[in-house]
N, C-alpha and C positions, 0 to 999 in steps of 0.2 A: 511363516506360519500366520503372522499377524496380517499380512496382506491378503491371505486367502480368506480369513475370517471376516476381514473388513468388506471384501467383495460379496461374500455370502450375505452379509448384514445388508449391504447396499441393494442387492438382488431382491432380498425378502421386503425391504422397504418399498422398493418400486412396485412389487407385486401388491403390496397392501395399498398403495396409492391407487393402482388401476382398479382394485375392488371397490373403492369408495367413489370413483369417478361418476357413476350413475346417481348415487345419492346426493353428490355435490351438485350435479346438473339439475336434478328434480328441486333441490332448495333453491338455487340460483333462479331457475325458471319461475318458481312461485314468488320470488322477490320482484323480478323484473318484466316477467311475462313477454319476453323476447327471446326466441330460440338462439339467435346468433349472439346476443349479448350474453345470455346464460352460458354458452359454449366459451366465449372469450373470458368469462369470469372463472370458469373452471379451469381453463388453460392457465390463466394467471395464478390461480390458487396451487395448481400442481407445480408450475414452474417455481413458485416461491417456496413450496414444501421441499422440493428437491434442492434448491439453493441452501436453504436453511435446515436441512435435516439433522444437523447437529444440534439445534436448539430443542429438539424434542427429547425430553428427559426421560418419560416413561411411554413405552410402546402401547400400553393400556389406554393412554389418553389421546391416541391417535386421531379418533373420530372428532373429538372436541377440538383438537389442535387445528385440524383441517377446516372445521366449520368456522373456527376463529380466524383463520387466514382467509376464507371465503368472505367472511363479514367485513373484513378490512378491505378487501378488493372491491366489494360492493360499495363500501362508503367511499373509497377513492374515486370509483367510476361516478357515483352519485354527485360528488363534489365537482367533478370534471363537467359533467354533463346532466342537465336535469330533464333531458327528453324522456318520455314514456310512450309505450305503445298501448293503444286501447285494447282491452281484453276481448272486445267484441270483434276485433279484426283477426284473431288467431283462428286458424283453420284447424279443426280436430277431425281425425280420421279413425274409423273403427272397422273392424272386419266382420262384425255382426250383421243381422238382418237391418234393413233400413229403419224399421220402426225402432228396435232396440238402439240403434245408433243414434237416432233422433232424440229419444228419451234421454239417454245417457248424456248426450251433447248438451241438452237443455239444463240437465242437473249441473253438469260440470261447468257450465257457462254461469248458472246462478251462484254456484259456490265461489267460482273465481272472482266473479263481479263483486259479490259480497265481501270476499277477502281483501280485494283491492281497494275497497272503500274504507277499510280499517286504516287507522293511523300507522305509519311505518313500524313504530315500536310494537304494537299489538301484532301486526302482519308477521314480524320476524319472530315473535314469541310463539305464535300459534302454528306457524309452519314448522319450527324446529321441535315443539313438543308434540304436537298432534299428527303431523305428516312424517317426521323423521324419527319420532320416538326417543328425543334426548331427554334426559333427566332435567329437573329443575336446576340442579347444580352445574350440569354441563351448559345449560342455556345461559346461566348467570355468568359463567367463565367466558363463554363465546362472545356475549353481546357487552361483557364488562359492566354489568349492572347487579344490584344486590338481589338475593333470591327472593326477598319479599316483593320487589318490584316486578320480578318475573311472574310470581303467583298473582298479583293484582292485575297485570296486563293481560294475562291469560284469561283470568276470570271475565274481565271486561271485554276481551276479544270474543270469547265464546258467547257471551250474552248478546253482544252486538251481532254477532254472526247469526245467531238463532233468530233474533228480531228481523234482520234483513231477509233471511231465507223464508221465514214465515209470511213476511209482507210481500215477497216476490211470488209466493205460491198463491196468496189471496188474489193478487193481481192477475195472475194468469188463468186462474179457475175460480170464479166467484162462488161455485157450489161448495167449495172447500170452506169458505167463509160462513156459509149458511149452516153447513154440517157442524162446525165447530161451536157455533153459537147455540145450536139446538140442544147440544149436551147439557 
């Protein structure tokens, strides 16, 4: 009977891991801007999670535990190789009309470019909180930093991101600058 219950738990654990694969990929991609590397990071994360499944004490903390493993895999990769891919080289595809696709692509490129210019600590915090919806406590545990540091990095990251996006908007359309100053 113990063998059957263990197999059921393992099967449930594997299904839970499969459900988080897309979220892990999204976070990994936002950190490295390289689809192949993001996929490798997710593979490493899932392999380590399967190998060390006995270390997960509470299934409610699975999300934070997986993000923590991903963070460690990212750090390991970053230590081994400091190569990066320019965000401007990433090709984005959409199924909407060409105009909508172009507009969205410009917005996405501006946001990605602005995020990529943030320091790594701010980039990690803003992607975990604003893109993945992690709580401040989860982010503090994932990155192994105090919660106050999470809040200050997030505040600085949001402010810097806003400034960069506004500057990019003014550069692309001088009318925006005139309209804002006319108010």
